[in-house]
N, C-alpha and C positions, 0 to 999 in steps of 0.2 A: 616615433610619431611621423606621420606623413605630411604631405602638403595640405594647404587649406586651413592651416592652424590659425592664421591671422587675417581678419576681414579688413584689409586695407583698401579694397576697391580695385578698380581697373587701373592697369599701368598706363600712365600718360607719357607719351614720347616728348617730354618737355623738360625744361630746366627750372629748378626751384630758385636757387640763388647761389652765389659764389660763397662756399664755405671758407672761412678764414680762421681756422683753428685746428688744434690737434684733436686727438680722440676724445679727450675729456672736456675740452672747452673750445668755444669759438668766439670770434669777435661779435659785438652786438650789431645786428643789422636786421631791419624789418622792411617789408614792402612800403612804398610811398604812395600817397594819393595825390592825383592831379585833378583839381577842380576845373571844370570847363570854364574857359574865359578868364582864368586867373593865372598869374605867374607863381612859380614855386621855387624857392631856393632849395637846391638838392644837395644831399650828402652822397657823393659818389665814392666808391671804394678805390683804393690805390691801384695803379696799373700793375700791370704785370708784363746725304743719300743713304737711306736705310742700308746698313752694312750687316750682313749675316755671316758669322764665323762658320767656316767649314769644319764640322765635327761629326764624329760617329753619331748616328741617330739616337742610340741609347744614352750616350753621354750628353748629347744636346738636350734631350728631354729633361734631364736633371742638371740644371745649369751650374749649380754649386760644384758638382763633381766635374763637369766639363771645364771649369775654370782652374782646376788643379794642374800644376805644371810638371810635377815629377811623379814617377811611378811609386815612389815611397809614399807620397801624399795620397795617391789614389788607393794604395793598399790599406793605409790606415783608415781611409774613408770606408772601405768595404768592411774592415774589421769592426769599426764603431757601429755601422749600420747593422751588421749581423748581430752584434751584441744587443742592440736595442730591440731589433725585431724578435729575438729569441729571449729577451728579458733575462740576459745572463747576469749573474752576480759579479763575476770578475772575468775580464778579458785581457790577456797579455797582448800588448801592441808591438808592432814591428818598428816602433820609434821610441826614443827616450826624450823627445822634445815636447815639453808640456805646452809651449807656445803654439806649436803646430797642432797639437790636439785640440786646443781651444778653438782655433780657426776652423778645423775640420768638423768638430761637433756642431758648430753653428751652421755650417754648410749642409750637413746631414739633416738637421732639423728644418732648415729652410727648404730643402728639396722634398721632404717627405711629411706632408701634413697628416698622413695616415698614422704617424706615430704620435698619438694623442695622449698617451699614458706616461710620457717622460717629460720632466721639466728641468733637468740638469744632470750633472754627473760629478763624480769625484775621481781623483787619480792618485795612485800610490806609486812613488818613485823609489826604486831600490838602488843603492849605491855600493860600490866596491872600490876601496882605496880613493874615496872622494869623488868618483865618477859614476854617473848614472848608468846602470846596466840593464834595468828593466823598468817598464812603465805599465801599470795595470789600470785598466779603465773599468769603472763601475757606474752604470746608469742610475739615475734617481727616478724612481717610479712612483706614480700617484695612486696606483690601484693594483690589486692582486690579479693573477692570471685568469681566474674565473670571471672576475668583473670585466677584464679586458675582452674576453671571448664574448660575453653577453653584450657589451657595447658594440662590438664589431658586427654582430648580427643585426642590432637595431640600426646601426649606421648603414649597413648594406641595404636593408629594406627601405630606409628613407631615401637613400641615393637612387635606388632603382625606381622609386615612385617619381622622383624628380626627372630622371632620364626617360621614363615612360611618358611623362608629360611633354618632354621635348619631341619625342616621336609623334605623339598625338597632335601637337601643335603644328608640326611641319610635314609629318609623314617621312618614311624612310627613303622614298624616291619619288620621282615624278612631280607633277604640279603641286606647288605649295611647299616643296622641299627646300630647305635653306641651301642656296647654291654655293655658299661660302661659309667660312668660320664666323664671320660677323654675326650672322643670324643666330647661330648656336650660342655664342658667347653672350649676346644681348639677351637671349632667353634665360640663360643661367644667371646673369647679373640681375635681371628683373625678378626672377623667382627668389633669389637669395634675399633681396631687399624687401619684397612684398611679404615675406614670411619670417622676418626678423625684426626685433625691436632693439635699438641701441640702449644698453643698460650697463652701467659701470660696475655694479656690484653683483653681477650674475656669476654662478659657478662655471668652471671650465672656460672662462672667457678668452683664454689664450690658445684654444684649440677648436677643432671642428665640431666637437660634441655640443658646444654652446649653441651654435646655429642650427645644426641638423636635428638635434634631439630636444632642444629647449626653446628655440626661436628667439634667443636673447644673446647678445654678445657685445664686444668692443672691437676696435679696429683690427687687432691681430686675428680674432676669430673670423671676422668677415673676410679678411684677405686670404687666410689659409683655406677657408671653405671654397671661395671662388677658385683658388688654385687647384684644390682637390677635385672639384667638379669638372674643371677644364681638362685636367689630366685624365679623368675617367672617360672623357669623350675623345681622347687622343690629341688634344690641343695643348702644346707646351705653355706652361705658365710658371712664373717665378714669384716668390715672396720677396718684397723689397721693404727694408726697414730704414727709418730715418727720423726726422723731426719736422714739426710744423710749429712755428713760433716758439721753438725751444722745447716743445713737448714731444715725447715719443709717439711715433705713428707707424703704421704698416699699410702697405698697399700692394698692387700686383703689376707685373709685366706679363702681357699675354701676346702670343704670336698668332696673328690672324692673316691668312692668305699670303703667307711668305714674309710678313713684316711684323715688327714688334710695336706694341702700343702700351702706354700706361693706363691702368684702370684702377680707380679708387672706389671700391664698393661702399665703404663707410660713408664717404661724402655723397654717395648716391641715395642715401636713405633719409627720407624726410623726418623720421623719428629722431634722428641725430640732432635736428634743429628745433623741432616743433615746440618743445617745452620752453625754449627761450623766446619764442615769438608770442608773448602774451597779447591778448586783444584781438587776435586773428583766429577765426574758427578753423577747426581741423580740415574741413573740406577746401579751405583756401590754399592748402599746400599740395602740390603734385606729389603723388606717392613715390615717384622715382625722379631723381635729378641726374641728368646725363652730361653735365658740364665736364666731369672728369672721367668720362667713358671714352676710351680710345684717343688719347692725347699724346703729343710729342714730348720729347725731352725738354724742349724750350718751354712748353706750356706747363708741365708739371713743376719745373724749376722755379716758376713764379711764386709758388707757395710751399713746396716740399723741399726738404734738404735730405739728400741721401747720405746714410752713414758711410764713413770711409771703409775701404776694403772690399766692397761689392763690385765685381767686374760685370758691368751691365752693358748691353748693346746700345748704341746711339739710336734713338727713335726719331725718324724724320718723315716717315710716311704719313700721308693725310687721306688716302683713299677711303679708309674705314672710319674716319672721324664721324661722330654721330650726326652733327648738323648737316654735313655734306651728304651723307647717305640718306637722310630723312627729308631732303628737300627744304631745309631750314637755314640754308647758307646763302647770304646775299653778297654778290661780288660788286654790286653797285647800289646806289641809293634809289632803288626802283620802287615807287609806291604801288605800281601795278602788281609787282611780285609780293609786296607786303599784303596787298588786298587778297591775293590768291591764298596766302598762308591763313589769313583770318577766315576766308570762305571755307577752306578745308576744315578748319577747326569747328566752324558752325555746322557743317555737314556731319561731322563725326561727334558732335555734341561734346567737344573738348572744353574744359573749364578754364584752361590756362594756355596761352600762346607764347612760345619762345622762339627766337631766331638769333643767328649769329652773323656778324658783319665780317667781311673779308679783311678789312684793315681799319686803321684809325680814321682815315678820311671818310670812308663809308659810314662808320659809326657816328662821327661828328655830324655828317649831313643828315642822317636819319634822326639823330637826337634833336637837331634843330627843327626838322620838319614835324616829327611826331610829338615831341614834348614841348618845345618852345612855341612852335606855331600851332600846336594842339590838333594836328591833322589825325591823330589817333582816333578822335571821336568820329571820323568818317567811316570807321570800320566797326563801330559799336552800335548796339541797338539805339534807336532814335531817342528813347527815354533816358539814356545814360547821361548823367551830368558829372560824374566823377569816374576815374579809373585808378585802380591800384596797380602799381607796376614796380619793377626792380630793374636796374640797369647796372652793367659792369663794364667799366672802361678798361679793365684788365683782361677780361675774356671777350670783350666786344659783343656782349649779348644784351638783349632786351627781353623782359618777361612781362606779360600783361595778364592780370587776373580778370576774367570776363564777369 
């Protein structure tokens, strides 16, 4: 299946709301209405130098492999990868350490989203005089070779359609070409979200087939697909696993313009939240939420907990953060700047306006001016007497539905 599967409408460069949950559930939160001339008790949500390791480019691209410290571990990685790629029934390994095998299998699967047909493994240990002398690895496969080959063709065709769209959107060179990785990753992020529905009981939800062939998935499918698409365009990306509110979750680390950023494509999809927001029409929700697109370690740590054992770079760069790049970042409580944001939204017929404050002081000042003193109505059509909005004192953002 190609793109254009799901009519979600135009991508809006705006923030929906701060998701506060794992893949299956989120905290209850809905936009608020502020009547003109009236006060409103609000329920605000709780608050919340890039270092690049010097590694061989091939190892660096596959970060799980790059994090291995010994040649024995790297050799076992290669053996497991080859066994899975060739769908071998049995592969004798150059280690007898079953604990090492478990860690390496997880790294192989995290590095290689294209291995969509394996979901586990078994290991047979052979002993002599009470000591392990051989360890044989057997992958657990979800489909036969013919089905794998057929799926690969479908996946390649779909991915090529997506990448053709990237070239069409920007061109391969010259004017309109993305001058940096940010433009390409943003396109892939938006494309994934606009053509995927969050659905907990869909088949193949833990791999790329769910997104690319069915347009339905859960967090691991979203994260692996973004990783896969980034890798296809030569942009390093890693799968990250952990928890949110105690529930399992998966997201990505993507290297853009020489720096690492966290990206959570699941939390970027309005379909992940829409069913919980009863009483609000579908068109009230921006199709794409950018709040967790290109964020730092400190920002992701407010809500996400990374599972132990993952060796990840510290993310401190801010140059490619969405709000900064898109002119929606306010370093002071400047109402003229707010007005310019609303004027641009009017010119582009954007239905939702979102912007981020540089710090808590700016956020508090704008909250007082726009919400408590109701200056927000200065930027709305004259006939407007109420405004629906969402605010996040954790991410320091405001969203206004026009």
